[in-house]
N, C-alpha and C positions, 0 to 999 in steps of 0.2 A: 243157416243162421250166421250172421256176420259177427265176428269177435275180434278184439284187438290182439296184440302179440302175446298178452298174458292170459288169454282165454276168457277175458271178461266181456260182457255184453257191451256193444256200442250204444251210446245214448240214442233214444228215439226208437229203439227196436222193440217190436212186440214180442212178449214172452207168454207162452201158454200158462194159464193160471191152473195150478195144481192145488186144489183145496184139501184141507185135512179131511180124511175119510174117503176121498176119491181113490180110484184104482188106477194104477199106472203100469206100464211095461217099459223095459229097457229097449233101446233101439235095436239091439240084437237078441231080443228075448226069445227063447225057444217056445214053440207052440204048445208043448206039453207041460210047461211050467205055469202055474196060476199067476195072475197079476198080483202086484204088491199094493198094499194100502198105504196111503200117505199119512204120516203122523203130523209133520209140519215142514215148511220150507222157510229158509232164512238165508240171506246173503249168498244166493247162488247154490246153496246146498239144500238137500231134502233128506229127511229121515223117513224111511219106509220099512215095512215089515210084511211078512206073510201072516195071514190070519191064524194059521195053525201054530205059529211060533209063540204065541202069548204076548203079553205086553212088555216084557223086559228085554226081548231080543229085537234088534233093528239094524238096519244098514244106513250109513250116511253116504250119499252119492251126490254127484254134481247134477244140478237141475237139468242141464243140457243133455244128459244121458237118458232122460225119461220122456215118455209121451203118454198121453191119456189113453187108457184102455178103451177100446171101442165097444 
């Protein structure tokens, strides 16, 4: 994925759509760790959580660190 010097996406680049409720993995995600559920994404950031964590705990991560779970 091509990015500018500040890590932002270049115009015209296709971004994987990560819908709320979908499941994602980090690019270096261990196989024994379950996927994360997307809460929402905005401005290049995504909020994700493990289902077992409940609704109040979540992680904020860069969109580029995630990929859709197969």
